[in-house]
C-alpha atoms as a printed R data frame, in Angstrom:
    type eleno elety resid chain resno        x        y       z
1   ATOM     1    CA   MET     A     1 -161.075 -168.582 -10.714
2   ATOM     2    CA   SER     A     2 -158.742 -167.128 -13.314
3   ATOM     3    CA   ILE     A     3 -156.304 -170.071 -13.231
4   ATOM     4    CA   GLN     A     4 -157.656 -173.461 -14.259
5   ATOM     5    CA   LEU     A     5 -155.654 -176.449 -13.023
6   ATOM     6    CA   LYS     A     6 -155.407 -179.988 -14.338
7   ATOM     7    CA   GLN     A     7 -157.583 -182.360 -12.349
8   ATOM     8    CA   GLU     A     8 -155.567 -185.545 -12.847
9   ATOM     9    CA   TYR     A     9 -152.054 -185.287 -11.501
10  ATOM    10    CA   LYS     A    10 -149.487 -186.868  -9.217
11  ATOM    11    CA   TRP     A    11 -147.697 -183.642  -8.287
12  ATOM    12    CA   SER     A    12 -149.304 -180.445  -7.082
13  ATOM    13    CA   LEU     A    13 -146.062 -178.513  -7.457
14  ATOM    14    CA   VAL     A    14 -142.697 -179.145  -9.116
15  ATOM    15    CA   VAL     A    15 -139.691 -176.841  -8.598
16  ATOM    16    CA   PRO     A    16 -136.227 -176.964 -10.166
17  ATOM    17    CA   SER     A    17 -133.588 -175.936  -7.643
18  ATOM    18    CA   SER     A    18 -129.906 -175.836  -6.743
19  ATOM    19    CA   MET     A    19 -129.681 -177.136  -3.191
20  ATOM    20    CA   GLY     A    20 -126.983 -176.003  -0.792
21  ATOM    21    CA   VAL     A    21 -126.414 -175.351   2.881
22  ATOM    22    CA   ARG     A    22 -126.708 -172.216   4.964
23  ATOM    23    CA   ILE     A    23 -124.720 -171.589   8.131
24  ATOM    24    CA   THR     A    24 -125.987 -168.959  10.559
25  ATOM    25    CA   PRO     A    25 -124.355 -167.690  13.783
26  ATOM    26    CA   LEU     A    26 -126.286 -168.531  16.930
27  ATOM    27    CA   ASP     A    27 -128.055 -165.842  18.989
28  ATOM    28    CA   GLN     A    28 -128.195 -163.353  16.077
29  ATOM    29    CA   GLN     A    29 -124.455 -162.677  16.258
30  ATOM    30    CA   PRO     A    30 -122.372 -161.375  13.324
31  ATOM    31    CA   VAL     A    31 -120.356 -163.902  11.343
32  ATOM    32    CA   GLN     A    32 -116.994 -162.560  12.499
33  ATOM    33    CA   SER     A    33 -117.975 -162.572  16.179
34  ATOM    34    CA   THR     A    34 -118.842 -166.211  16.821
35  ATOM    35    CA   ASN     A    35 -117.556 -169.754  16.467
36  ATOM    36    CA   MET     A    36 -120.999 -171.372  16.859
37  ATOM    37    CA   PHE     A    37 -123.157 -171.844  13.754
38  ATOM    38    CA   MET     A    38 -126.358 -173.634  12.823
39  ATOM    39    CA   MET     A    39 -126.310 -175.468   9.481
40  ATOM    40    CA   GLN     A    40 -129.397 -176.121   7.396
41  ATOM    41    CA   ALA     A    41 -130.198 -177.246   3.867
42  ATOM    42    CA   THR     A    42 -131.417 -174.353   1.769
43  ATOM    43    CA   SER     A    43 -132.609 -172.982  -1.548
44  ATOM    44    CA   ALA     A    44 -135.155 -170.323  -2.429
45  ATOM    45    CA   GLU     A    45 -137.191 -172.775  -4.471
46  ATOM    46    CA   SER     A    46 -137.401 -175.445  -1.761
47  ATOM    47    CA   ASN     A    47 -138.444 -172.648   0.620
48  ATOM    48    CA   VAL     A    48 -141.446 -172.028  -1.647
49  ATOM    49    CA   ALA     A    49 -142.154 -175.745  -1.975
50  ATOM    50    CA   SER     A    50 -142.128 -176.337   1.775
51  ATOM    51    CA   ILE     A    51 -145.420 -174.516   2.357
52  ATOM    52    CA   PRO     A    52 -147.569 -176.957   0.348
53  ATOM    53    CA   SER     A    53 -145.476 -179.981   1.377
54  ATOM    54    CA   TYR     A    54 -145.870 -179.301   5.117
55  ATOM    55    CA   LEU     A    55 -149.592 -178.851   4.523
56  ATOM    56    CA   GLY     A    56 -149.938 -182.206   2.826
57  ATOM    57    CA   LEU     A    57 -149.706 -181.637  -0.923
58  ATOM    58    CA   PRO     A    58 -147.399 -183.766  -3.118
59  ATOM    59    CA   VAL     A    59 -144.352 -181.740  -4.177
60  ATOM    60    CA   LYS     A    60 -141.201 -182.654  -6.100
61  ATOM    61    CA   VAL     A    61 -137.821 -180.892  -6.324
62  ATOM    62    CA   LEU     A    62 -135.734 -181.318  -9.496
63  ATOM    63    CA   THR     A    63 -132.088 -180.867  -8.599
64  ATOM    64    CA   SER     A    64 -128.628 -182.446  -8.712
65  ATOM    65    CA   PHE     A    65 -126.238 -183.762  -6.087
66  ATOM    66    CA   VAL     A    66 -122.521 -184.341  -5.634
67  ATOM    67    CA   ALA     A    67 -121.985 -188.100  -5.611
68  ATOM    68    CA   GLY     A    68 -120.624 -189.455  -2.338
69  ATOM    69    CA   SER     A    69 -120.797 -186.090  -0.589
70  ATOM    70    CA   PRO     A    70 -121.861 -186.011   3.075
71  ATOM    71    CA   ILE     A    71 -123.388 -182.591   2.350
72  ATOM    72    CA   ALA     A    72 -125.535 -184.202  -0.341
73  ATOM    73    CA   LYS     A    73 -126.678 -186.820   2.183
74  ATOM    74    CA   PHE     A    74 -127.469 -184.040   4.662
75  ATOM    75    CA   ILE     A    75 -129.559 -182.246   2.028
76  ATOM    76    CA   LYS     A    76 -131.412 -185.392   0.952
77  ATOM    77    CA   SER     A    77 -132.271 -186.190   4.558
78  ATOM    78    CA   ASN     A    78 -133.551 -182.654   5.087
79  ATOM    79    CA   LEU     A    79 -135.730 -182.744   1.973
80  ATOM    80    CA   LYS     A    80 -137.283 -186.002   3.155
81  ATOM    81    CA   SER     A    81 -137.969 -184.464   6.568
82  ATOM    82    CA   ARG     A    82 -139.881 -181.688   4.784
83  ATOM    83    CA   MET     A    83 -141.999 -184.249   2.908
84  ATOM    84    CA   LEU     A    84 -140.368 -183.094  -0.334
85  ATOM    85    CA   GLU     A    85 -139.756 -185.731  -2.973
86  ATOM    86    CA   PHE     A    86 -136.665 -185.131  -5.091
87  ATOM    87    CA   GLU     A    87 -135.208 -186.309  -8.362
88  ATOM    88    CA   GLY     A    88 -131.855 -185.672  -9.994
89  ATOM    89    CA   PRO     A    89 -128.465 -187.131 -10.861
90  ATOM    90    CA   ASP     A    90 -125.580 -187.802  -8.486
91  ATOM    91    CA   VAL     A    91 -122.676 -186.169 -10.332
92  ATOM    92    CA   PRO     A    92 -119.069 -187.216  -9.590
93  ATOM    93    CA   GLN     A    93 -117.208 -184.499  -7.716
94  ATOM    94    CA   GLY     A    94 -114.251 -184.539 -10.062
95  ATOM    95    CA   GLY     A    95 -111.466 -183.946  -7.521
96  ATOM    96    CA   PRO     A    96 -110.919 -181.358  -4.764
97  ATOM    97    CA   TRP     A    97 -111.493 -178.450  -7.180
98  ATOM    98    CA   GLY     A    98 -114.579 -180.022  -8.710
99  ATOM    99    CA   TYR     A    99 -118.256 -179.758  -7.904
100 ATOM   100    CA   ARG     A   100 -119.822 -179.015  -4.544
101 ATOM   101    CA   HIS     A   101 -123.036 -177.751  -3.032
102 ATOM   102    CA   GLN     A   102 -123.225 -174.006  -2.512
103 ATOM   103    CA   PHE     A   103 -122.547 -172.497   0.912
104 ATOM   104    CA   ASN     A   104 -124.585 -169.556   2.142
105 ATOM   105    CA   ILE     A   105 -123.222 -167.738   5.215
106 ATOM   106    CA   ALA     A   106 -125.865 -165.507   6.769
107 ATOM   107    CA   ASP     A   107 -125.779 -162.904   9.511
108 ATOM   108    CA   SER     A   108 -129.491 -162.494  10.306
109 ATOM   109    CA   GLY     A   109 -128.925 -159.068  11.892
110 ATOM   110    CA   CYS     A   110 -130.332 -157.691  15.118
111 ATOM   111    CA   GLY     A   111 -131.986 -154.354  15.853
112 ATOM   112    CA   SER     A   112 -130.075 -151.561  14.116
113 ATOM   113    CA   ARG     A   113 -127.556 -154.025  12.607
114 ATOM   114    CA   GLY     A   114 -128.962 -155.152   9.287
115 ATOM   115    CA   PRO     A   115 -128.627 -158.686   7.899
116 ATOM   116    CA   ARG     A   116 -125.718 -159.615   5.660
117 ATOM   117    CA   VAL     A   117 -125.534 -162.640   3.401
118 ATOM   118    CA   TYR     A   118 -122.292 -164.019   1.977
119 ATOM   119    CA   ASN     A   119 -122.635 -166.495  -0.889
120 ATOM   120    CA   ASP     A   120 -119.925 -169.016  -1.729
121 ATOM   121    CA   ARG     A   121 -121.052 -170.611  -4.982
122 ATOM   122    CA   ALA     A   122 -117.763 -171.642  -6.635
123 ATOM   123    CA   GLY     A   123 -118.140 -175.043  -8.298
124 ATOM   124    CA   GLU     A   124 -121.865 -175.168  -7.555
125 ATOM   125    CA   ILE     A   125 -123.341 -178.475  -8.724
126 ATOM   126    CA   GLY     A   126 -126.694 -176.846  -9.496
127 ATOM   127    CA   ARG     A   127 -125.093 -175.009 -12.421
128 ATOM   128    CA   THR     A   128 -125.078 -178.326 -14.301
129 ATOM   129    CA   LEU     A   129 -128.880 -178.821 -14.282
130 ATOM   130    CA   ASN     A   130 -129.823 -180.215 -17.668
131 ATOM   131    CA   VAL     A   131 -133.138 -181.266 -19.145
132 ATOM   132    CA   GLY     A   132 -131.509 -184.505 -20.314
133 ATOM   133    CA   ASP     A   133 -131.222 -185.621 -16.680
134 ATOM   134    CA   PHE     A   134 -135.002 -185.738 -16.283
135 ATOM   135    CA   ASP     A   135 -137.796 -187.695 -17.955
136 ATOM   136    CA   LEU     A   136 -140.183 -184.852 -18.740
137 ATOM   137    CA   LYS     A   137 -142.550 -187.119 -20.668
138 ATOM   138    CA   ARG     A   138 -143.027 -189.265 -17.572
139 ATOM   139    CA   LEU     A   139 -143.293 -186.233 -15.341
140 ATOM   140    CA   PHE     A   140 -145.913 -184.348 -17.353
141 ATOM   141    CA   GLU     A   141 -147.744 -187.071 -19.315
142 ATOM   142    CA   ARG     A   142 -147.826 -190.169 -17.099
143 ATOM   143    CA   GLU     A   143 -147.670 -188.490 -13.678
144 ATOM   144    CA   GLY     A   144 -149.070 -185.016 -14.216
145 ATOM   145    CA   VAL     A   145 -148.201 -181.688 -12.629
146 ATOM   146    CA   GLN     A   146 -150.545 -178.867 -11.636
147 ATOM   147    CA   ILE     A   147 -147.989 -176.048 -11.289
148 ATOM   148    CA   VAL     A   148 -144.295 -175.710 -12.155
149 ATOM   149    CA   HIS     A   149 -142.631 -172.953 -10.161
150 ATOM   150    CA   LEU     A   150 -139.542 -171.370 -11.707
151 ATOM   151    CA   SER     A   151 -137.126 -168.948 -10.089
152 ATOM   152    CA   GLY     A   152 -134.946 -166.376 -11.782
153 ATOM   153    CA   LEU     A   153 -132.137 -167.544  -9.500
154 ATOM   154    CA   ILE     A   154 -132.059 -170.857 -11.347
155 ATOM   155    CA   ALA     A   155 -132.727 -169.356 -14.772
156 ATOM   156    CA   ALA     A   156 -129.689 -167.074 -14.327
157 ATOM   157    CA   LEU     A   157 -127.353 -169.509 -12.564
158 ATOM   158    CA   SER     A   158 -125.589 -170.630 -15.762
159 ATOM   159    CA   PRO     A   159 -126.276 -170.854 -19.504
160 ATOM   160    CA   GLU     A   160 -127.176 -174.526 -18.933
161 ATOM   161    CA   THR     A   161 -129.733 -173.789 -16.220
162 ATOM   162    CA   GLY     A   162 -131.252 -170.991 -18.290
163 ATOM   163    CA   GLN     A   163 -131.868 -173.443 -21.122
164 ATOM   164    CA   PHE     A   164 -133.134 -176.010 -18.611
165 ATOM   165    CA   CYS     A   165 -135.737 -173.578 -17.270
166 ATOM   166    CA   LEU     A   166 -136.823 -172.639 -20.787
167 ATOM   167    CA   GLU     A   167 -137.308 -176.255 -21.819
168 ATOM   168    CA   LEU     A   168 -139.102 -177.084 -18.580
169 ATOM   169    CA   ALA     A   169 -141.444 -174.132 -19.068
170 ATOM   170    CA   HIS     A   170 -142.255 -175.101 -22.652
171 ATOM   171    CA   ALA     A   171 -142.849 -178.728 -21.627
172 ATOM   172    CA   ALA     A   172 -145.217 -177.529 -18.914
173 ATOM   173    CA   ARG     A   173 -147.104 -175.318 -21.377
174 ATOM   174    CA   LYS     A   174 -147.363 -178.184 -23.884
175 ATOM   175    CA   HIS     A   175 -149.006 -180.379 -21.238
176 ATOM   176    CA   ASP     A   176 -151.401 -177.715 -19.947
177 ATOM   177    CA   CYS     A   177 -149.504 -177.328 -16.685
178 ATOM   178    CA   ARG     A   178 -149.584 -173.886 -15.101
179 ATOM   179    CA   ILE     A   179 -146.323 -171.932 -14.718
180 ATOM   180    CA   SER     A   180 -145.331 -169.683 -11.818
181 ATOM   181    CA   PHE     A   181 -142.261 -167.453 -12.282
182 ATOM   182    CA   ASP     A   182 -140.617 -165.509  -9.456
183 ATOM   183    CA   LEU     A   183 -138.121 -163.270 -11.221
184 ATOM   184    CA   ASN     A   184 -135.614 -163.011  -8.329
185 ATOM   185    CA   TYR     A   185 -133.258 -160.663 -10.190
186 ATOM   186    CA   ARG     A   186 -129.660 -160.679  -8.891
187 ATOM   187    CA   ALA     A   187 -127.235 -158.157 -10.379
188 ATOM   188    CA   SER     A   188 -124.191 -160.367  -9.746
189 ATOM   189    CA   PHE     A   189 -125.745 -163.189 -11.814
190 ATOM   190    CA   TRP     A   190 -126.539 -160.838 -14.686
191 ATOM   191    CA   LYS     A   191 -123.133 -159.187 -15.029
192 ATOM   192    CA   ASN     A   192 -121.978 -159.362 -18.671
193 ATOM   193    CA   ARG     A   193 -125.025 -161.541 -19.520
194 ATOM   194    CA   GLU     A   194 -127.729 -158.883 -19.682
195 ATOM   195    CA   ALA     A   195 -128.952 -159.516 -23.244
196 ATOM   196    CA   GLU     A   196 -128.888 -163.311 -22.872
197 ATOM   197    CA   LEU     A   197 -130.794 -163.318 -19.595
198 ATOM   198    CA   HIS     A   198 -133.292 -160.655 -20.647
199 ATOM   199    CA   ASP     A   199 -134.292 -162.900 -23.552
200 ATOM   200    CA   ILE     A   200 -134.623 -165.956 -21.286
201 ATOM   201    CA   PHE     A   201 -136.617 -164.121 -18.631
202 ATOM   202    CA   SER     A   202 -138.895 -162.525 -21.227
203 ATOM   203    CA   GLU     A   203 -139.582 -165.852 -22.906
204 ATOM   204    CA   ILE     A   204 -140.491 -167.556 -19.627
205 ATOM   205    CA   ALA     A   205 -142.595 -164.581 -18.505
206 ATOM   206    CA   GLY     A   206 -144.395 -164.675 -21.840
207 ATOM   207    CA   ILE     A   207 -145.861 -168.118 -21.142
208 ATOM   208    CA   ALA     A   208 -146.173 -167.881 -17.342
209 ATOM   209    CA   ASP     A   209 -149.548 -167.821 -15.578
210 ATOM   210    CA   VAL     A   210 -148.266 -166.287 -12.332
211 ATOM   211    CA   LEU     A   211 -145.594 -163.571 -12.231
212 ATOM   212    CA   VAL     A   212 -144.019 -162.528  -8.924
213 ATOM   213    CA   GLY     A   213 -141.457 -159.779  -8.463
214 ATOM   214    CA   ASN     A   214 -140.601 -156.524  -6.777
215 ATOM   215    CA   GLU     A   215 -139.937 -153.255  -8.590
216 ATOM   216    CA   GLU     A   216 -136.277 -154.147  -9.214
217 ATOM   217    CA   ASP     A   217 -137.246 -157.563 -10.626
218 ATOM   218    CA   PHE     A   218 -139.701 -156.129 -13.139
219 ATOM   219    CA   GLN     A   219 -137.476 -153.175 -14.097
220 ATOM   220    CA   LEU     A   220 -134.132 -154.959 -14.440
221 ATOM   221    CA   GLY     A   221 -135.338 -158.486 -15.209
222 ATOM   222    CA   LEU     A   222 -138.009 -157.595 -17.772
223 ATOM   223    CA   GLY     A   223 -137.236 -153.973 -18.673
224 ATOM   224    CA   ILE     A   224 -140.551 -152.622 -17.374
225 ATOM   225    CA   ALA     A   225 -140.626 -149.031 -16.108
226 ATOM   226    CA   GLY     A   226 -140.871 -148.875 -12.329
227 ATOM   227    CA   PRO     A   227 -143.366 -147.068 -10.086
228 ATOM   228    CA   GLU     A   228 -143.857 -143.405 -10.959
229 ATOM   229    CA   SER     A   229 -145.801 -142.335  -7.881
230 ATOM   230    CA   GLY     A   230 -145.586 -142.759  -4.142
231 ATOM   231    CA   GLY     A   231 -143.427 -141.344  -1.377
232 ATOM   232    CA   LYS     A   232 -141.150 -142.907   1.161
233 ATOM   233    CA   ASP     A   233 -144.029 -144.271   3.246
234 ATOM   234    CA   LEU     A   234 -144.649 -147.811   1.994
235 ATOM   235    CA   ALA     A   235 -148.419 -147.480   2.244
236 ATOM   236    CA   THR     A   236 -148.347 -144.519  -0.159
237 ATOM   237    CA   LYS     A   237 -146.417 -146.477  -2.779
238 ATOM   238    CA   ILE     A   238 -149.281 -148.832  -3.579
239 ATOM   239    CA   ASP     A   239 -150.585 -146.709  -6.479
240 ATOM   240    CA   GLY     A   240 -147.088 -146.725  -7.968
241 ATOM   241    CA   PHE     A   241 -146.917 -150.505  -7.752
242 ATOM   242    CA   LYS     A   242 -150.329 -150.748  -9.408
243 ATOM   243    CA   GLU     A   243 -149.097 -148.637 -12.314
244 ATOM   244    CA   MET     A   244 -146.038 -150.841 -12.730
245 ATOM   245    CA   ILE     A   245 -147.991 -154.098 -12.612
246 ATOM   246    CA   GLN     A   246 -150.441 -152.772 -15.216
247 ATOM   247    CA   ARG     A   247 -147.474 -152.134 -17.517
248 ATOM   248    CA   VAL     A   248 -146.250 -155.687 -16.916
249 ATOM   249    CA   LYS     A   249 -149.723 -157.038 -17.718
250 ATOM   250    CA   LYS     A   250 -149.873 -155.136 -21.039
251 ATOM   251    CA   THR     A   251 -146.570 -156.680 -22.107
252 ATOM   252    CA   TYR     A   252 -147.007 -160.205 -20.738
253 ATOM   253    CA   THR     A   253 -150.587 -160.938 -21.647
254 ATOM   254    CA   ASN     A   254 -150.628 -164.664 -20.885
255 ATOM   255    CA   ALA     A   255 -150.238 -164.155 -17.125
256 ATOM   256    CA   ARG     A   256 -153.385 -164.029 -15.011
257 ATOM   257    CA   VAL     A   257 -151.830 -163.298 -11.612
258 ATOM   258    CA   PHE     A   258 -149.221 -160.654 -10.750
259 ATOM   259    CA   ALA     A   259 -147.988 -160.285  -7.185
260 ATOM   260    CA   THR     A   260 -145.365 -158.567  -5.093
261 ATOM   261    CA   THR     A   261 -144.674 -158.096  -1.413
262 ATOM   262    CA   LEU     A   262 -144.410 -154.692   0.250
263 ATOM   263    CA   ARG     A   263 -141.842 -154.263   2.987
264 ATOM   264    CA   GLN     A   264 -140.670 -151.344   5.083
265 ATOM   265    CA   VAL     A   265 -137.783 -152.079   7.450
266 ATOM   266    CA   VAL     A   266 -138.029 -150.312  10.799
267 ATOM   267    CA   ASP     A   267 -135.061 -152.320  12.087
268 ATOM   268    CA   ALA     A   268 -133.823 -155.884  11.621
269 ATOM   269    CA   ASN     A   269 -136.548 -157.221  13.913
270 ATOM   270    CA   ILE     A   270 -139.510 -154.956  13.153
271 ATOM   271    CA   HIS     A   271 -140.927 -154.735   9.637
272 ATOM   272    CA   LEU     A   272 -144.105 -153.439   8.064
273 ATOM   273    CA   TRP     A   273 -145.214 -156.295   5.812
274 ATOM   274    CA   GLY     A   274 -147.802 -156.071   3.047
275 ATOM   275    CA   ALA     A   275 -148.609 -157.451  -0.379
276 ATOM   276    CA   ILE     A   276 -150.368 -156.551  -3.607
277 ATOM   277    CA   MET     A   277 -151.861 -158.873  -6.238
278 ATOM   278    CA   LEU     A   278 -153.645 -158.370  -9.540
279 ATOM   279    CA   GLU     A   279 -155.814 -161.381 -10.414
280 ATOM   280    CA   GLY     A   280 -157.536 -160.918 -13.764
281 ATOM   281    CA   ASP     A   281 -158.825 -157.347 -13.439
282 ATOM   282    CA   ASN     A   282 -159.212 -157.538  -9.666
283 ATOM   283    CA   TRP     A   283 -156.832 -155.912  -7.194
284 ATOM   284    CA   HIS     A   284 -156.187 -157.565  -3.844
285 ATOM   285    CA   ILE     A   285 -154.148 -155.555  -1.352
286 ATOM   286    CA   VAL     A   286 -152.819 -156.274   2.110
287 ATOM   287    CA   GLU     A   287 -151.961 -152.946   3.695
288 ATOM   288    CA   PRO     A   288 -148.555 -153.079   5.431
289 ATOM   289    CA   ARG     A   289 -148.838 -154.414   8.985
290 ATOM   290    CA   ARG     A   290 -146.243 -154.659  11.739
291 ATOM   291    CA   ILE     A   291 -144.545 -158.038  12.146
292 ATOM   292    CA   THR     A   292 -141.778 -159.177  14.475
293 ATOM   293    CA   VAL     A   293 -138.836 -160.678  12.600
294 ATOM   294    CA   LEU     A   294 -136.409 -163.276  13.912
295 ATOM   295    CA   ASP     A   295 -134.732 -163.747  10.509
296 ATOM   296    CA   ARG     A   296 -136.038 -162.035   7.369
297 ATOM   297    CA   ILE     A   297 -134.431 -164.429   4.860
298 ATOM   298    CA   GLY     A   298 -137.106 -166.578   3.225
299 ATOM   299    CA   GLY     A   299 -140.077 -164.316   3.925
300 ATOM   300    CA   GLY     A   300 -140.652 -163.613   0.237
301 ATOM   301    CA   ASP     A   301 -140.385 -167.314  -0.607
302 ATOM   302    CA   GLY     A   302 -142.892 -168.062   2.136
303 ATOM   303    CA   PHE     A   303 -145.285 -165.563   0.549
304 ATOM   304    CA   VAL     A   304 -145.018 -167.269  -2.849
305 ATOM   305    CA   GLY     A   305 -145.475 -170.719  -1.303
306 ATOM   306    CA   GLY     A   306 -148.648 -169.631   0.482
307 ATOM   307    CA   LEU     A   307 -149.985 -167.887  -2.616
308 ATOM   308    CA   LEU     A   308 -149.490 -171.031  -4.717
309 ATOM   309    CA   TYR     A   309 -151.010 -173.183  -1.969
310 ATOM   310    CA   GLY     A   310 -154.177 -171.091  -2.108
311 ATOM   311    CA   ILE     A   311 -154.350 -171.542  -5.890
312 ATOM   312    CA   LEU     A   312 -153.769 -175.288  -5.558
313 ATOM   313    CA   LYS     A   313 -156.566 -175.526  -2.977
314 ATOM   314    CA   TYR     A   314 -159.038 -173.797  -5.339
315 ATOM   315    CA   TRP     A   315 -159.717 -171.021  -2.811
316 ATOM   316    CA   PRO     A   316 -161.230 -167.672  -3.802
317 ATOM   317    CA   PRO     A   317 -158.451 -165.324  -5.016
318 ATOM   318    CA   GLU     A   318 -158.696 -162.955  -2.040
319 ATOM   319    CA   LYS     A   319 -157.551 -165.831   0.172
320 ATOM   320    CA   TRP     A   320 -154.451 -166.493  -1.943
321 ATOM   321    CA   ILE     A   321 -152.776 -163.241  -0.951
322 ATOM   322    CA   GLN     A   322 -153.989 -163.430   2.648
323 ATOM   323    CA   PHE     A   323 -152.538 -166.892   3.126
324 ATOM   324    CA   GLY     A   324 -149.329 -165.917   1.316
325 ATOM   325    CA   TRP     A   325 -148.918 -162.849   3.523
326 ATOM   326    CA   ALA     A   326 -149.303 -165.032   6.612
327 ATOM   327    CA   THR     A   327 -146.930 -167.810   5.480
328 ATOM   328    CA   GLY     A   328 -144.352 -165.144   4.620
329 ATOM   329    CA   ALA     A   329 -144.754 -163.658   8.093
330 ATOM   330    CA   LEU     A   330 -144.496 -167.169   9.578
331 ATOM   331    CA   ALA     A   331 -141.186 -167.790   7.797
332 ATOM   332    CA   THR     A   332 -139.635 -164.717   9.435
333 ATOM   333    CA   THR     A   333 -140.325 -166.148  12.895
334 ATOM   334    CA   MET     A   334 -138.192 -169.259  12.278
335 ATOM   335    CA   LEU     A   335 -134.460 -169.936  12.370
336 ATOM   336    CA   THR     A   336 -134.758 -171.888   9.133
337 ATOM   337    CA   ASP     A   337 -135.337 -169.781   6.038
338 ATOM   338    CA   TYR     A   338 -138.405 -171.865   5.186
339 ATOM   339    CA   ALA     A   339 -141.708 -171.850   7.044
340 ATOM   340    CA   GLN     A   340 -142.909 -175.064   8.658
341 ATOM   341    CA   PRO     A   341 -146.651 -174.582   9.187
342 ATOM   342    CA   VAL     A   342 -148.219 -177.177  11.443
343 ATOM   343    CA   ASP     A   343 -151.637 -176.713   9.816
344 ATOM   344    CA   GLU     A   344 -153.791 -174.167   7.992
345 ATOM   345    CA   GLU     A   345 -155.300 -172.962  11.270
346 ATOM   346    CA   GLN     A   346 -151.897 -171.757  12.475
347 ATOM   347    CA   VAL     A   347 -151.461 -169.707   9.301
348 ATOM   348    CA   TRP     A   348 -154.941 -168.185   9.485
349 ATOM   349    CA   SER     A   349 -154.315 -167.252  13.132
350 ATOM   350    CA   ILE     A   350 -151.299 -165.233  11.957
351 ATOM   351    CA   TRP     A   351 -153.444 -163.518   9.334
352 ATOM   352    CA   GLU     A   352 -156.064 -162.699  11.980
353 ATOM   353    CA   GLY     A   353 -153.457 -161.328  14.384
354 ATOM   354    CA   ASN     A   354 -154.276 -163.991  16.953
355 ATOM   355    CA   ALA     A   355 -151.104 -164.927  18.857
356 ATOM   356    CA   ARG     A   356 -152.950 -166.342  21.871
357 ATOM   357    CA   VAL     A   357 -151.815 -169.687  23.241
358 ATOM   358    CA   LYS     A   358 -153.641 -172.724  21.827
359 ATOM   359    CA   ARG     A   359 -154.044 -175.741  24.112
């Protein structure tokens, strides 16, 4: 195995996150066409963390909450239902124009109508995440962590969260904890902050063990040249992705695993879903396969969660990407944007293409 994990630990996975709520129209309707919505607690990082937590590994979310908020209570209850431990301050709201949890309004799309996501992040409490709110010595020295998973969404959320992610990454490295970094580049977060965020992303990537990103993430987040070969057919782009990942590897030499998903959208409900991973000098490729999509949001997070679960379970590397592909596919079949696997067998059945009834 190319990634060696600490043997003595309390936490398999720790993720910093900004928790919020997502509201989605029922029956795949557009936002403007309905008055019935489902509300759920959400964040990309807790989506990743839910794969190992549902499958029995100890996971902790580092976050912050609005004190006295019913939305905060809703989120805390949801995290507990997902077997996710959480830690973080309850911050006073500060009046009606003060802090709140982000709202994510999502039209999941249907057929030829593509999904649309509307983010309302004004006053987001997660922007205040600060290393001073957490006892990192206790977390890493007395308790122990196998993997810290960082997201570019949190690193770019505010100058404070960027510094928080940097300090968390360096604390993890100091205590021989492995670091996973999903770049998650968002142009709206980077506007007028390009130099600042490039430095932060590059520094984290420089000490990460696992790097995850698509071509836009690596090009715009790290300044790596994108794929040079491949046509419109997703299957023919694999050589181009290999070229790009090799360039990333030459620049960020500490990382041992590089991964990205491959997706071709036929319509909102039919996708071709694949993945590519470089582990050491070994390529592992899942050729794009047809999947049926109820809601695409969270599929990439599900992939990362399954990939990390395979690493945490000490499986052979070829199983990491297989399991990640299947947990990503599982996430797209659920109304929540996080997968809720009942057991490993369910995930492997998805990988094997076995959708037969189990009694």
